[in-house]
GUSERO-702471 format. One record per residue (C-alpha): x, y, z. Coordinates in steps of 0.001 Angstrom, whole numbers, padded with zeros to 6 digits, always signed. Example, Ala and Ser with C-alpha at 12.3 -4.5 7.8 and 13.67 -1.06 7.14 Angstrom:
<pts>
+012300-004500+007800
+013670-001060+007140
</pts>
This chain:
<pts>
+139174+071764+052058
+139832+074250+055208
+137474+077062+053158
+134878+074481+052538
+134351+073306+056105
+134104+077080+057234
+131907+078206+054933
+129930+074589+055493
+130003+076265+059542
+129159+079677+058190
+126066+077835+056269
+124719+075735+058980
+125314+078640+061156
+123249+081219+059186
+121081+078378+059061
+120267+078153+062086
+120263+081667+063326
+117140+082678+060463
+115305+079387+061650
+115833+080771+065571
+115205+084552+065036
+110932+085161+064840
+109283+085393+067533
+107703+088929+068446
+104838+088685+070535
+102117+086067+071362
+099939+084239+074676
+097876+081687+075111
+093948+081317+075980
+091601+078719+076615
+088233+077430+076094
+085941+075487+078596
+084364+072348+076884
+083174+070538+079618
+084285+068855+083019
+087634+068891+082825
+088029+069126+079388
+089188+072460+077784
+090277+073851+074312
+093514+076438+074075
+093882+078625+071192
+098038+079863+071162
+098516+082996+069005
+101922+084310+067904
+103155+086686+066338
+106546+086347+064363
+108727+088149+062549
+107854+087847+058286
+110923+087781+057156
+112415+085088+058905
+113083+081597+057304
+112120+080137+060894
+108460+079003+060400
+106904+076569+062837
+103807+074652+061263
+103197+073337+065019
+103945+074222+068326
+104653+071791+072009
+102258+073155+074296
+102895+071476+078328
+099464+071466+079664
+100821+071888+083440
+099801+068278+084448
+103141+066561+083418
+101833+065712+079952
+102559+068015+076609
+101321+068398+073027
+102112+068953+069669
+099127+071868+068524
+098910+072278+064267
+098585+075619+063461
+095365+076079+061365
+095979+080170+060038
+098887+082317+059365
+098250+086102+058415
+101155+088266+057099
+100507+091928+058174
+102237+095019+057271
+105337+095802+059130
+106913+092345+058369
+105072+090636+060990
+102886+087564+060804
+099977+086348+063166
+100133+082338+063647
+096869+081114+065286
+097086+077548+066977
+094328+075468+067914
+092396+072236+067318
+091613+071768+063668
+089117+069353+064207
+090948+065783+063786
+093031+064121+066994
+093308+065564+069584
+096093+068430+069577
+094892+071548+070976
+092146+070337+073107
+092913+067932+076721
+090819+066377+079165
+092653+066911+083488
+092856+064252+085735
+091153+065785+088407
+090277+069671+089583
+093205+071688+090642
+095245+074550+089424
+097246+074274+086027
+100070+076152+084228
+099708+075606+080333
+103141+077394+078947
+105728+076757+075379
+108976+077773+074560
+110177+078686+071994
+113631+079299+070454
+113967+082827+069561
+112786+085908+070028
+113926+088562+067179
+116844+090131+067272
+117510+093557+068181
+114936+094207+071525
+115633+096846+072909
+115287+095891+076682
+116208+092447+076351
+120033+091096+076101
+121165+089741+073388
+117258+088795+072614
+118280+086730+069632
+120056+084439+071890
+116323+084673+074231
+113627+081539+074188
+110401+083392+074082
+108492+081806+076317
+104473+082500+077431
+102129+080538+079764
+098720+080699+081326
+097358+079355+085114
+093761+077395+084689
+091799+076472+087766
+089193+073659+087494
+087258+074489+090616
+084173+073041+090488
+082912+074664+093261
+082989+077901+091241
+081524+076085+088312
+082326+076336+084513
+084935+078669+083253
+087170+080312+079980
+089933+082478+079682
+089202+085863+078258
+089499+086920+075325
+092024+089727+074163
+090329+091327+070938
+093463+093761+070371
+096553+092503+069134
+099545+092511+071377
+101834+094376+067816
+101473+097916+067953
+103854+101540+067199
+105131+104481+069249
+107009+107272+067978
+109660+108851+070418
+108530+111536+073004
+105118+111275+072280
+102685+109358+074679
+102278+105792+074093
+098577+104067+074943
+097582+100287+074311
+094822+098375+075558
+094754+094083+074858
+090325+094379+075058
+090236+091400+077021
+086798+090313+077048
+085572+087410+079784
+082819+085414+078323
+081472+084409+081654
+081475+087953+082430
+084156+087199+085523
+086276+090308+086387
+089394+091500+085318
+092874+092815+086529
+095421+094168+085205
+099309+093931+085954
+102926+094411+084372
+105615+091904+084769
+109357+090797+083080
+109340+089277+080535
+110320+085446+081242
+112715+083028+079152
+114099+079875+079636
+112404+077498+081682
+109917+079987+082380
+112967+082466+084418
+112605+085758+084309
+115276+087160+081688
+118793+088096+083198
+119137+092079+082151
+115592+092591+081423
+114347+096527+082049
+111094+097611+081573
+110661+100125+078992
+112803+103895+080218
+110139+106621+080232
+110262+110378+080861
+107302+110603+083044
+105206+107340+083713
+105406+103858+082705
+102003+101664+083901
+098861+100142+083507
+095535+100526+085434
+095063+097455+086621
+090851+097865+086959
+090544+099298+082837
+093892+097954+081172
+094434+101140+079716
+098793+100961+078991
+100336+104041+079562
+104256+104783+078091
+104364+108438+078793
+107036+108550+077025
+109415+106380+074847
+112898+107942+074782
+114884+105640+072419
+114295+104476+068745
+114025+100362+068648
+111795+097414+069428
+110471+096440+073349
+108887+093815+074533
+106681+093567+078400
+104461+091227+079661
+101003+091842+080403
+099412+089631+082709
+095211+089974+082966
+093868+087444+086039
+090417+087038+086058
+088455+086609+089508
+085073+085117+090726
+083458+086268+093940
+086620+087575+095404
+088522+084006+094372
+091319+083967+091942
+090579+081439+089305
+093540+082566+086725
+095595+084356+084462
+096813+084828+081045
+100457+086042+080376
+100581+088137+077237
+104343+088686+075926
+103985+091835+073689
+106212+094299+071346
+105908+098192+070985
+107956+099440+068108
+109248+103220+068478
+110194+105160+065661
+110818+108642+065418
+108128+110872+063863
+106319+114690+064251
+102899+112973+065071
+100510+113579+067667
+098044+110942+069290
+094225+111910+068708
+091916+111571+071795
+088877+109870+072696
+086790+112573+075393
+084813+112347+077522
+084008+108992+078419
+082643+108229+082060
+081640+105135+083170
+077627+104665+083852
+074715+101957+084788
+071658+101993+083585
+068492+099747+084247
+068018+096903+082834
+064780+097198+080300
+065819+100642+078915
+067715+102225+076582
+070776+103542+076978
+072295+106214+074349
+076308+107086+074226
+077808+109597+071750
+081555+108970+071050
+083783+111421+069993
+087350+111523+068852
+089709+114558+068391
+093390+115004+066421
+095668+118084+066987
+096517+117387+063501
+093952+119213+062032
+094743+116796+058197
+094791+113797+059923
+092397+111015+058942
+091382+109403+061932
+089328+105751+062071
+087146+105176+065142
+085982+100806+066254
+085082+099171+069192
+084375+096352+070901
+083492+094883+073964
+081584+092070+075891
+078276+093884+075032
+078206+094002+070818
+079004+090299+071191
+076466+088962+073473
+073506+086659+072207
+070935+088389+073351
+070121+091644+072312
+073530+093026+071645
+074685+096493+071529
+075333+098579+068426
+077776+101027+067312
+078980+102024+063660
+082200+100887+062442
+084492+101673+061573
+084052+105621+061389
+086428+107684+059540
+086574+111677+059971
+089714+114478+059041
+090044+115868+062502
+087218+114857+064273
+085212+111787+064674
+082039+110658+066651
+079634+107676+066245
+076699+106354+068505
+076735+103631+070674
+073265+101986+071246
+071799+099094+073733
+068319+098218+074176
+069317+096292+077071
+067364+093365+079104
+067128+091536+082433
+069561+089010+081039
+072297+091822+080856
+071981+092320+084566
+075488+091639+085773
+077253+092096+089049
+081056+092904+086991
+080260+095813+084294
+080503+095202+080601
+083410+096946+080071
+083684+098649+076275
+086990+099062+074436
+086858+102341+071473
+090104+102697+069917
+091083+105960+067524
+093777+105431+065195
+095487+108041+063319
+096485+107877+059302
+099996+109417+060219
+103318+108266+058756
+105063+106733+059466
+103567+105390+062448
+099802+105768+063188
+099220+106750+066520
+095763+105295+068763
+094256+106693+071672
+091867+103858+074151
+089234+104743+075930
+086943+102165+078150
+083139+103031+078990
+081856+100504+081827
+078267+099557+081895
+077148+098264+084761
+073306+096642+084221
+071084+097126+086730
+068140+095332+087936
+064895+097406+088622
+064016+097641+092587
+060883+095328+094120
+057810+097279+093590
+054592+098509+095733
+056616+096575+099407
+053989+097217+102416
+054282+096492+106415
+051486+095364+108223
+051457+094720+112200
+050136+092040+113308
+050460+091400+116935
+054290+091441+117713
+055230+091302+114142
+055034+093052+110821
+054318+091563+107896
+055861+092159+104889
+054687+091636+101067
+055802+093051+097616
+055460+092186+094279
+057634+089815+091912
+060772+091485+090031
+060358+092005+087140
+063050+089455+086241
+062933+086308+086109
+066851+085564+086276
+066384+086502+090139
+067357+084459+092800
+065959+085741+095578
+065174+089161+097790
+067441+090873+100471
+064997+092441+103803
+066820+095283+105330
+065134+097280+108285
+065951+099816+110899
+064392+102503+113407
+062770+104778+111433
+062473+106595+108039
+065457+107396+106294
+064368+108903+102601
+066413+106913+100826
+066407+107114+097164
+069218+105682+095069
+071914+107120+093183
+072118+106078+089191
+074968+103199+090178
+073456+102852+093757
+072850+098965+094024
+071351+097460+096624
+071026+099270+100531
+073981+101167+101366
+075100+100768+105162
+075159+104508+105986
+071082+104565+105810
+071505+102557+109269
+069442+099486+107821
+070478+096710+108340
+069745+093134+106542
+067703+090837+108609
+066325+088437+106121
+067397+086368+102784
+064265+085349+101493
+065210+082796+098199
+063887+082446+094978
+061888+084215+092476
+058036+083273+093384
+058596+083614+097252
+057748+087382+097842
+056492+087983+101336
+058411+087844+104720
+057133+088148+109045
+059202+089801+110891
+059625+088978+114323
+062674+090277+115235
+063950+086288+115400
+061753+085129+117389
+061767+087394+120330
+059481+089375+118530
+058979+093353+118176
+058488+096131+120173
+055923+098555+121053
+056854+102377+120262
+059282+101503+117705
+058368+102765+113609
+059812+099771+112068
+061033+100182+108458
+061812+097831+105871
+063604+097636+102315
+064076+095032+099562
+066112+094324+097067
+066838+091064+094360
+069914+089423+093537
+071084+087324+091314
+073110+083939+090625
+076515+086165+091300
+075655+088684+092942
+074696+091645+091498
+072043+093908+094050
+068898+095297+092244
+067999+098536+093096
+066649+098969+096308
+062728+099280+096619
+060739+102651+098182
+060430+102516+102234
+058062+100899+103854
+057129+101296+107472
+054155+100768+109961
+054464+100601+114209
+052764+097470+115996
+049500+097976+117721
+049672+099733+120881
+047090+097131+122628
+049526+096389+125217
+050890+099251+127727
+054356+100321+126660
+057242+101362+129259
+058729+105099+129530
+060832+105516+132734
+062218+103547+135079
+064314+106598+136583
+066584+106899+140320
+064585+109264+142099
+066717+108729+145859
+070040+106721+146049
+070080+104764+149448
+071013+101162+150512
+067501+100547+152107
+065790+104009+151447
+066148+104190+147633
+063170+104916+145149
+062615+104507+141379
+059863+106554+139428
+058588+103847+137282
+055539+104715+134295
+054351+103415+131291
+052234+104438+128413
+048459+102562+128456
+047037+100464+125737
+044446+102268+123366
+044398+099791+120196
+042248+096846+121563
+039368+095703+120832
+036885+096739+123554
+034128+094430+123162
+036395+091590+123921
+038065+093192+126444
+035636+095463+128277
+037671+095761+131609
+037914+096806+134336
+041298+096622+134541
+044415+095728+136343
+048193+096398+136487
+050549+094176+137644
+054266+095200+138926
+056955+093223+138810
+060266+094145+140367
+063907+091765+140284
+067350+093199+141060
+070329+093827+138624
+069848+093811+135013
+069076+091012+134468
+067093+087368+135888
+063774+086295+137806
+061208+089277+138451
+058612+089410+141301
+054874+090816+142149
+055296+093426+144093
+052330+095923+143912
+049070+096391+141656
+046722+099096+140204
+043693+098831+138905
+042781+101807+137333
+043860+101747+133458
+045076+105362+133616
+047010+104955+136642
+050087+105086+135188
+052724+105863+137179
+054810+104210+140247
+057043+104600+143127
+058955+101910+143889
+060443+103105+147529
+062417+101212+150162
+064790+099641+148203
+068720+099465+147118
+069688+101944+144536
+072865+102147+145595
+074264+099027+145453
+072387+097344+142761
+070145+098667+139546
+065986+097227+139507
+064480+096465+136439
+060565+095808+135762
+057836+094992+133683
+054257+095844+133961
+052038+092874+133050
+048239+094214+131815
+044875+091926+132832
+041362+092146+131846
+039300+092093+135112
+036217+091302+134405
+034426+088820+137228
+034175+085653+135978
+036217+086425+132863
+039895+087588+134206
+042817+086860+131684
+046344+088013+130745
+046425+090455+127942
+049984+091533+127493
+052711+093063+129365
+055696+095824+128904
+059191+095148+127640
+061288+094857+130637
+063340+097760+131367
+065892+098624+133756
+067343+101749+135981
+070511+103265+134845
+073493+101387+137191
+076382+104230+137605
+080055+102911+138518
+083286+104758+138952
+086332+103489+138529
+089377+106204+139576
+092790+107353+138086
+095200+109793+138344
+093591+113435+138200
+090044+111850+136740
+087043+109564+137529
+086267+107571+134062
+081793+106938+134801
+080688+103895+132933
+076584+103145+133136
+074444+100112+132331
+071041+099671+131475
+069022+097774+129374
+065669+099407+127490
+063180+099104+125159
+062992+102103+123716
+066569+104351+121930
+068848+106658+124294
+069912+109698+122389
+072593+111214+124693
+073831+111190+128313
+074270+114318+130259
+076678+113892+133038
+076000+115790+136189
+078640+116222+138959
+077686+117890+142622
+078706+121112+143258
+080523+120782+146892
+079708+124625+147312
+076325+125512+146295
+075507+121296+147152
+073525+121842+143108
+074191+119577+140583
+076080+121166+137543
+076300+119761+134084
+079360+118596+133371
+079156+116808+129572
+077376+114920+127541
+078266+111262+125929
+076682+109152+123132
+077937+106194+124920
+077690+104410+128309
+081279+106160+129632
+082612+109721+130001
+085437+110794+132394
+086303+113323+133978
+089726+114972+133887
+091394+117764+135601
+091021+116274+139635
+092403+116550+142008
+093616+113525+143636
+092314+112320+147245
+089185+114688+146934
+085322+112903+146809
+083115+113965+143889
+079767+112710+143848
+077899+112237+140011
+074115+110661+138483
+073889+110674+134937
+070411+111253+133122
+069395+109486+129700
+067485+111600+127084
+065440+109118+125258
+062374+108348+122621
+060601+106052+120782
+059968+106311+116625
+056741+105479+116980
+054091+108528+117488
+051462+109287+120769
+054922+108940+123235
+056515+111393+125637
+059343+112904+123827
+062085+112702+125124
+062218+110342+128084
+064781+111114+131216
+065945+108856+133184
+068312+109282+135907
+070374+106880+137612
+071998+106470+141377
+074641+108895+142916
+077650+107860+142976
+080964+109075+144599
+084908+108329+143708
+088253+109727+144681
+090666+109980+141636
+093920+108617+142975
+097630+108156+141630
+097164+104312+140435
+098599+105002+136799
+102038+104585+135893
+104304+107172+133628
+104706+105741+129887
+109023+104347+129650
+110666+107085+128492
+112737+106314+124631
+115786+105063+124864
+118904+105347+122614
+122240+103304+123311
+125721+104575+121730
+128621+101542+122123
+132262+103299+122730
+134323+100272+121603
+138155+101540+122641
+136820+102377+125907
+134543+099428+126106
+131202+101335+127836
+128079+101649+126257
+126512+105432+126411
+122429+105912+126969
+120838+108797+126361
+116701+109005+126832
+113986+111524+126749
+110086+111222+127597
+107829+111109+124646
+104572+111152+125716
+102455+114246+126370
+099802+111958+126664
+100852+110369+129699
+101127+111221+133524
+104085+113357+133448
+104577+113157+137482
+107836+111354+136597
+110977+111466+139394
+113210+108977+138557
+114389+106733+135679
+115147+103635+136134
+118004+101075+133374
+118073+097999+133616
+120747+095964+131830
+121883+092138+130687
+124319+091177+129216
+122937+089301+126619
+119448+088597+125752
+117813+086387+128912
+115167+087773+131331
+117256+088731+133594
+118021+091886+133776
+119178+094010+137038
+118745+097914+138216
+122004+099298+137467
+121526+103186+137916
+118428+105177+139152
+118245+108758+138636
+116029+111321+140640
+117121+114358+138073
+114600+114975+135680
+117141+116584+134016
+119657+114157+133441
+118820+111708+130785
+122565+110508+129969
+124062+107475+131675
+127562+106175+130858
+127746+102170+131699
+131358+100963+131643
+133534+098366+134140
+132218+096077+131468
+134349+093306+129534
+132800+094315+126066
+129956+096242+124886
+127270+093411+123823
+124716+094024+126148
+120744+094603+126148
+118921+097087+128203
+115555+098980+128663
+114770+101862+130983
+111298+102714+133029
+109749+106136+134393
+108922+106498+138824
+106400+108259+139494
+105798+111010+142407
+103841+108143+144217
+106004+104686+143330
+104128+104073+140186
+107007+102105+137820
+106087+102441+134141
+106493+099050+131850
+109813+098578+130384
+110391+100750+127318
+111585+098988+124224
+114500+096343+125010
+117667+098241+123105
+120390+095490+122162
+123876+096424+120823
+126756+094042+119880
+130434+094184+119029
+129161+095003+115234
+129411+098554+115644
+132968+098245+116656
+136370+097006+114454
+135764+093600+113719
+138725+090651+113420
+140318+091771+109586
+143247+090663+107481
+145028+092409+105486
+145688+090950+101581
+149399+092138+101306
+151951+092516+103522
+155888+093011+102509
+158909+091492+105172
+161971+092912+102909
+163798+094223+105926
+162803+098041+105649
+160225+098287+108724
+157262+099072+107158
+154818+096383+107093
+157323+093552+107843
+154264+091441+109804
+151489+090171+108362
+148993+091116+111606
+145602+091795+111694
+144230+095164+111569
+142774+097183+114707
+140197+095448+116324
+137983+094676+119851
+136775+092047+121906
+138409+088699+120490
+138961+086150+123231
+141163+084048+120571
+142119+082521+117563
+143129+079840+115690
+144710+080106+112192
+146436+078473+109877
+147996+079720+106177
+148778+077447+103042
+151115+077336+100010
+149453+076791+096586
+150558+072709+097420
+147302+072856+100290
+150425+072572+103247
+150236+073967+105813
+153207+076248+106414
+152634+078542+109457
+149640+078279+112602
+149567+080666+115987
+146120+080703+118412
+147711+084446+119454
+145131+087003+117861
+147967+089095+116641
+149287+086631+114907
+152611+088869+113250
+153271+086496+110846
+157158+087436+109332
+157069+084985+106264
+159087+082221+107204
+157771+078361+107122
+157075+077940+110492
+157922+074148+110391
+161843+075047+108013
+162943+078429+109156
+163421+079354+105920
+161830+082627+104386
+158694+081707+101674
+158818+083212+098185
+156785+085714+096936
+153555+084875+095553
+149738+084358+097558
+149000+082197+100706
+145994+080687+101582
+144627+081581+105537
+141521+079928+107508
+141290+081923+110891
+138569+080783+113407
+138226+083521+115462
+136645+083337+119155
+134713+086982+120053
+132721+088408+122759
+129460+088210+121401
+125716+089247+122668
+124951+085417+122978
+128373+084877+124839
+131726+083865+123051
+130648+083384+118950
+133712+081777+117041
+133120+083316+113302
+135408+082013+110414
+137278+083802+108105
+138753+082810+104778
+140867+084788+102326
+144707+085003+101068
+147676+087252+101550
+150174+088596+098576
+153576+088409+100397
+155826+090961+098147
+159670+091761+099408
</pts>
């Protein structure tokens, strides 16, 4: 009877073992059917000899429900591998599911168990197989199906040879994909304890963009499982992922992998023909190579690409990839075509993968023209040749650039200086009026434009050719507002303008009049100050004004002054004089200037008056409206003025345009505090003191330091006291003693020769953790030999008090003390009888003088009493 029971047990055990040891690899993918309804496909690879067979699997939908999904296909492959496909079988609901609402759902399944002997999964025969896929339902992003993985997750590798693999992921919606590696998961979706990535002598990783997995190189024979996660992105938003569990079998062999050569990403204009020769070679000349390819461009409905495959050859092999592109292929994300070459070596056929990423670009809008009208420019262009374009982007810059896009350069790059000014939605609307957002364009500029078309997914076409235009010069254009004399009462400004030349002399016969307006400051109301009656009289000296304390701004109005027919023609833009201000600091005067002019200033020249010659010396150039004059002497007066050098980009104007600021004087003063030093604090626990060291780190700060101040607080409050000052630049050392604990906080400041104190340096706090904390031994021997006779702590620091209770094995207190030294002799405190040899347990509350004040710390443990 006992033999029969044992035999039955072994039979049951063997049956369970073979039933449960079969899963090698797999993944879950899904397909959009209608809003909230999806169809799932599960593909698993199993160990063929196993008695385990799964005609159906339970899938959890991520919303609290699950379904049984039936197997619709099983294919037995070489090397004891079977491929199983589970999906909707045409009846019932298994494999199809309708979700209750938009959201993020994790589809998952768990199945016992993996096949035995997986090298990097300890005890793999007892580890469940777990895969999952994230499904995101977002009505704002539209319908979505998961990526389709075209390359099986079962592969072979040779010891000491580089191994490459690519899942050949294809997204039917054209979304962007990225790849990453993760640890495999097991029971409950948790990471498998003890899991390790396959060991490599050089590198193991995956290309996040192409999905090329490289293992360089396997070190040991065996089976290895890894997890590849394919993330899906739309408009930069994560919309799902597929977790593929993959198995790689490594065997000894002397084969060398073949290589795909000279494959580089490219771009192609929609409507043109692409031809690309794919070539592979093998260092083992006698191997027969098989070349295949796959990818989205080969399976699309409209005008798919063509690649003759499979193609075989000895030593080398090639095949021509061709594609007649069309407008429907235009897409922001490139089409990824994956190529695979495999040799026929034994016992393992090695492979190489390469990805060709092809971006199909929409054609540029043609025949862009720009025509001035008043203070606007009218743009027109031809409709895009691609009817799937949904709008146009209009860009503008001042002056011609000469941009011709590179092969993969879409849209209008920022380096050209072009700035987007309009989005024209729709395919048919191919005109735009640029009125500078309602404020009107400025005469004197050469306005240049480019346009490109855009598509539903954000794809950009090539840019159009540039088209430039200038506004008609039918009103005067202001060119000067330059300070001639600086004075609060007798100041003067030179004002000039370029006269109008392009106007209808029949409608506007003249004579003409200029009205000159002026206002204080950089903006505000203007007041008529004078007039001129000669159209050629285009200069004016504005005198007896305050140019020392405020800027002045101007406008020139242009009138037809025909008797009986006087009317306003137009006016210049407003322009201000350049107003200079000085900010003193240590040995430095910082110049800042403000202005508002319609022309473009290319740079500013800065002048300083020479006190000896009284001439203005040029001391520098600035491309901004600021300049720092350094290396000055504090207390000395320095005087400055600034010259603006500018231009209008349209032809017909003086160039350069020179305009001066007023003169301004200032005195540098030492009002800058130095930088704080860098402080270190080292506690000396035995002497109960802290040793402070510091150094001055920043050469860019003021160097006139003659004192350091050290501030201290015994805790982390804001109440810091000055405890030490040193007037020696050499002495950067201080010992803080006469304290009851080393716990405390410090910061240091630097003080310069005029009393400017730096901001506090970094707050440095120390606590007693660097000292001897209160610890107890785990053995003592009260046997009368004078050695280790008492249970007492190791040397300790900064303990205020303790409370210890020692228990025997029955939980009774046999000793209690509040003395930090303890000194338990091994006797029962209650009876005075010596305790027996054995283990005794304690609970000890320790009050320590810490940074935060007196703090209790509880330590527990045991001590072994030996006599």
